[in-house]
ROMIVO-103134 format. One record per residue: residue in three letters; z negated, x negated, y of N, C-alpha, C in turn; chain. Coordinates in Angstrom, 3 decimals. Example, Ala and Ser with C-alpha at 12.3 -4.5 7.8 and 13.67 -1.06 7.14 Angstrom:
residues 2
+------+----------+----------+----------+----------+----------+----------+----------+----------+----------+-----+
| type |     n_zz |     n_xx |     n_yy |    ca_zz |    ca_xx |    ca_yy |     c_zz |     c_xx |     c_yy | mol |
+------+----------+----------+----------+----------+----------+----------+----------+----------+----------+-----+
|  ala |   -7.800 |  -13.190 |   -5.690 |   -7.800 |  -12.300 |   -4.500 |   -7.800 |  -13.200 |   -3.300 |   A |
|  ser |   -7.080 |  -12.850 |   -2.250 |   -7.140 |  -13.670 |   -1.060 |   -7.870 |  -12.900 |    0.030 |   A |
+------+----------+----------+----------+----------+----------+----------+----------+----------+----------+-----+
end
This chain:
residues 76
+------+----------+----------+----------+----------+----------+----------+----------+----------+----------+-----+
| type |     n_zz |     n_xx |     n_yy |    ca_zz |    ca_xx |    ca_yy |     c_zz |     c_xx |     c_yy | mol |
+------+----------+----------+----------+----------+----------+----------+----------+----------+----------+-----+
|  unk |   70.277 |    1.826 |  -11.161 |   70.547 |    2.177 |  -12.549 |   70.503 |    3.694 |  -12.682 |   A |
|  unk |   71.497 |    4.245 |  -13.309 |   71.598 |    5.682 |  -13.501 |   70.809 |    6.081 |  -14.743 |   A |
|  unk |   69.717 |    6.785 |  -14.554 |   68.845 |    7.178 |  -15.657 |   69.416 |    8.404 |  -16.375 |   A |
|  unk |   69.496 |    8.322 |  -17.679 |   70.016 |    9.431 |  -18.489 |   69.253 |   10.722 |  -18.233 |   A |
|  unk |   67.942 |   10.631 |  -18.036 |   67.143 |   11.835 |  -17.836 |   67.520 |   12.592 |  -16.567 |   A |
|  unk |   68.163 |   11.940 |  -15.613 |   68.599 |   12.619 |  -14.392 |   69.742 |   13.595 |  -14.651 |   A |
|  unk |   70.370 |   13.513 |  -15.804 |   71.513 |   14.362 |  -16.124 |   71.118 |   15.631 |  -16.892 |   A |
|  unk |   69.896 |   15.689 |  -17.393 |   69.445 |   16.839 |  -18.179 |   68.860 |   17.914 |  -17.281 |   A |
|  unk |   69.202 |   19.173 |  -17.581 |   68.624 |   20.328 |  -16.912 |   68.089 |   21.263 |  -17.976 |   A |
|  unk |   66.787 |   21.542 |  -17.920 |   66.171 |   22.456 |  -18.887 |   66.295 |   23.874 |  -18.371 |   A |
|  unk |   66.930 |   24.717 |  -19.155 |   67.087 |   26.129 |  -18.816 |   65.864 |   26.907 |  -19.299 |   A |
|  unk |   65.446 |   26.645 |  -20.540 |   64.346 |   27.370 |  -21.153 |   63.555 |   26.428 |  -22.047 |   A |
|  unk |   62.246 |   26.505 |  -21.967 |   61.382 |   25.834 |  -22.929 |   60.116 |   26.674 |  -23.048 |   A |
|  unk |   59.810 |   27.088 |  -24.277 |   58.637 |   27.923 |  -24.491 |   58.155 |   27.789 |  -25.935 |   A |
|  unk |   56.836 |   27.890 |  -26.111 |   56.280 |   27.902 |  -27.465 |   56.566 |   29.252 |  -28.092 |   A |
|  unk |   57.094 |   29.232 |  -29.316 |   57.392 |   30.488 |  -30.011 |   56.492 |   30.666 |  -31.223 |   A |
|  unk |   55.501 |   29.785 |  -31.360 |   54.478 |   29.927 |  -32.394 |   53.144 |   29.565 |  -31.751 |   A |
|  unk |   52.051 |   30.011 |  -32.345 |   50.749 |   29.617 |  -31.787 |   50.598 |   28.097 |  -31.809 |   A |
|  unk |   49.991 |   27.557 |  -30.770 |   49.731 |   26.122 |  -30.693 |   48.514 |   25.816 |  -31.559 |   A |
|  unk |   48.667 |   24.888 |  -32.497 |   47.593 |   24.497 |  -33.399 |   47.033 |   23.157 |  -32.930 |   A |
|  unk |   45.738 |   23.131 |  -32.574 |   45.108 |   21.911 |  -32.074 |   43.969 |   21.517 |  -33.011 |   A |
|  unk |   43.978 |   20.245 |  -33.423 |   42.924 |   19.694 |  -34.275 |   42.285 |   18.532 |  -33.537 |   A |
|  unk |   40.940 |   18.575 |  -33.416 |   40.205 |   17.531 |  -32.708 |   39.627 |   16.523 |  -33.688 |   A |
|  unk |   39.653 |   15.257 |  -33.294 |   39.080 |   14.147 |  -34.041 |   38.244 |   13.324 |  -33.063 |   A |
|  unk |   37.124 |   13.852 |  -32.606 |   36.313 |   13.153 |  -31.601 |   37.052 |   13.081 |  -30.278 |   A |
|  unk |   37.350 |   11.865 |  -29.806 |   38.071 |   11.677 |  -28.545 |   39.576 |   11.575 |  -28.747 |   A |
|  unk |   40.067 |   12.115 |  -29.847 |   41.505 |   12.196 |  -30.120 |   41.802 |   13.614 |  -30.603 |   A |
|  unk |   43.045 |   14.032 |  -30.439 |   43.448 |   15.360 |  -30.882 |   44.928 |   15.351 |  -31.231 |   A |
|  unk |   45.299 |   16.314 |  -32.078 |   46.702 |   16.517 |  -32.444 |   47.038 |   17.966 |  -32.122 |   A |
|  unk |   48.130 |   18.175 |  -31.383 |   48.601 |   19.535 |  -31.108 |   49.987 |   19.697 |  -31.729 |   A |
|  unk |   50.195 |   20.850 |  -32.345 |   51.486 |   21.136 |  -32.995 |   51.911 |   22.556 |  -32.664 |   A |
|  unk |   53.203 |   22.731 |  -32.448 |   53.741 |   24.050 |  -32.205 |   55.251 |   24.026 |  -32.288 |   A |
|  unk |   55.827 |   25.187 |  -32.475 |   57.284 |   25.309 |  -32.521 |   57.741 |   25.813 |  -31.165 |   A |
|  unk |   58.735 |   25.098 |  -30.591 |   59.255 |   25.472 |  -29.284 |   60.714 |   25.898 |  -29.399 |   A |
|  unk |   61.113 |   26.700 |  -28.444 |   62.534 |   26.998 |  -28.253 |   62.929 |   26.247 |  -26.991 |   A |
|  unk |   64.039 |   25.527 |  -27.064 |   64.455 |   24.654 |  -25.970 |   65.940 |   24.810 |  -25.741 |   A |
|  unk |   66.331 |   25.030 |  -24.490 |   67.748 |   25.130 |  -24.129 |   67.998 |   24.167 |  -22.972 |   A |
|  unk |   68.914 |   23.201 |  -23.184 |   69.127 |   22.109 |  -22.232 |   70.615 |   21.876 |  -22.019 |   A |
|  unk |   70.989 |   21.566 |  -20.772 |   72.351 |   21.164 |  -20.433 |   72.349 |   19.689 |  -20.051 |   A |
|  unk |   73.461 |   19.013 |  -20.335 |   73.669 |   17.638 |  -19.901 |   74.891 |   17.645 |  -19.007 |   A |
|  unk |   74.685 |   17.393 |  -17.736 |   75.749 |   17.481 |  -16.728 |   76.496 |   18.809 |  -16.795 |   A |
|  unk |   75.726 |   19.893 |  -16.963 |   76.306 |   21.233 |  -16.967 |   76.880 |   21.692 |  -18.288 |   A |
|  unk |   76.866 |   20.848 |  -19.314 |   77.395 |   21.220 |  -20.627 |   76.238 |   21.456 |  -21.598 |   A |
|  unk |   76.264 |   22.601 |  -22.325 |   75.180 |   22.878 |  -23.277 |   75.015 |   21.728 |  -24.278 |   A |
|  unk |   73.774 |   21.278 |  -24.441 |   73.482 |   20.155 |  -25.329 |   72.518 |   20.552 |  -26.429 |   A |
|  unk |   71.441 |   21.238 |  -26.051 |   70.419 |   21.660 |  -27.008 |   70.222 |   23.151 |  -26.849 |   A |
|  unk |   70.194 |   23.865 |  -27.948 |   69.898 |   25.293 |  -27.954 |   69.305 |   25.599 |  -29.320 |   A |
|  unk |   68.007 |   25.385 |  -29.456 |   67.419 |   25.610 |  -30.764 |   65.918 |   25.426 |  -30.768 |   A |
|  unk |   65.386 |   25.421 |  -31.981 |   63.946 |   25.319 |  -32.184 |   63.578 |   23.921 |  -32.651 |   A |
|  unk |   62.352 |   23.547 |  -32.352 |   61.864 |   22.252 |  -32.808 |   60.362 |   22.265 |  -32.979 |   A |
|  unk |   59.884 |   21.421 |  -33.865 |   58.455 |   21.232 |  -34.068 |   58.014 |   20.099 |  -33.159 |   A |
|  unk |   57.088 |   20.374 |  -32.260 |   56.558 |   19.371 |  -31.337 |   55.151 |   19.008 |  -31.768 |   A |
|  unk |   54.898 |   17.730 |  -31.927 |   53.567 |   17.227 |  -32.270 |   53.177 |   16.189 |  -31.233 |   A |
|  unk |   52.031 |   16.409 |  -30.591 |   51.514 |   15.462 |  -29.605 |   50.197 |   14.885 |  -30.104 |   A |
|  unk |   50.003 |   13.600 |  -29.875 |   48.738 |   12.938 |  -30.143 |   48.094 |   12.662 |  -28.787 |   A |
|  unk |   46.870 |   13.151 |  -28.614 |   46.150 |   13.037 |  -27.350 |   44.946 |   12.113 |  -27.524 |   A |
|  unk |   44.560 |   11.431 |  -26.454 |   43.330 |   10.643 |  -26.427 |   42.582 |   10.981 |  -25.135 |   A |
|  unk |   41.253 |   10.984 |  -25.247 |   40.424 |   11.262 |  -24.084 |   39.892 |    9.944 |  -23.548 |   A |
|  unk |   40.223 |    9.649 |  -22.291 |   39.773 |    8.431 |  -21.613 |   39.272 |    8.800 |  -20.230 |   A |
|  unk |   38.078 |    8.327 |  -19.901 |   37.481 |    8.604 |  -18.581 |   37.460 |   10.101 |  -18.276 |   A |
|  unk |   37.078 |   10.888 |  -19.272 |   36.942 |   12.354 |  -19.148 |   38.266 |   13.094 |  -18.967 |   A |
|  unk |   39.412 |   12.426 |  -19.173 |   40.724 |   13.072 |  -19.027 |   41.505 |   12.933 |  -20.324 |   A |
|  unk |   42.195 |   14.013 |  -20.722 |   43.054 |   13.980 |  -21.895 |   44.437 |   13.507 |  -21.491 |   A |
|  unk |   45.009 |   12.582 |  -22.266 |   46.344 |   12.048 |  -21.993 |   47.148 |   12.017 |  -23.291 |   A |
|  unk |   48.431 |   12.298 |  -23.175 |   49.308 |   12.234 |  -24.345 |   49.584 |   10.768 |  -24.661 |   A |
|  unk |   49.295 |   10.371 |  -25.886 |   49.554 |    9.008 |  -26.338 |   50.938 |    8.906 |  -26.968 |   A |
|  unk |   51.326 |    9.960 |  -27.708 |   52.605 |    9.919 |  -28.423 |   53.097 |   11.345 |  -28.654 |   A |
|  unk |   54.417 |   11.523 |  -28.599 |   55.049 |   12.814 |  -28.894 |   56.101 |   12.604 |  -29.970 |   A |
|  unk |   56.087 |   13.507 |  -30.937 |   57.093 |   13.490 |  -32.006 |   57.771 |   14.850 |  -32.029 |   A |
|  unk |   59.085 |   14.850 |  -32.219 |   59.851 |   16.094 |  -32.248 |   60.730 |   16.116 |  -33.480 |   A |
|  unk |   60.840 |   17.292 |  -34.059 |   61.691 |   17.489 |  -35.220 |   62.538 |   18.726 |  -34.981 |   A |
|  unk |   63.864 |   18.541 |  -34.953 |   64.772 |   19.670 |  -34.753 |   64.773 |   20.542 |  -36.009 |   A |
|  unk |   64.612 |   21.848 |  -35.845 |   64.656 |   22.785 |  -36.963 |   66.016 |   23.456 |  -36.984 |   A |
|  unk |   66.680 |   23.388 |  -38.092 |   68.018 |   23.978 |  -38.208 |   67.958 |   25.491 |  -38.124 |   A |
|  unk |   68.939 |   26.063 |  -37.455 |   69.069 |   27.520 |  -37.405 |   69.774 |   27.978 |  -38.659 |   A |
|  unk |   69.417 |   29.160 |  -39.112 |   70.038 |   29.687 |  -40.342 |   71.242 |   30.516 |  -40.012 |   A |
+------+----------+----------+----------+----------+----------+----------+----------+----------+----------+-----+
end
């Protein structure tokens, strides 16, 4: 089976705002704005900013991402 993710190539990904982390005991939420530039089979697909929110849980002394949410921010 040909996986769609095998066709994506990330050129650039970086946080462009401070990462905001809020702890809730053994859970946490991290939020930040990223700049992301991606090609799909060599053709530009994504070139913009987005709000990334991750929900983390601590299990057996290790932090793991439980869920990721992304929101594309329109360029002006």
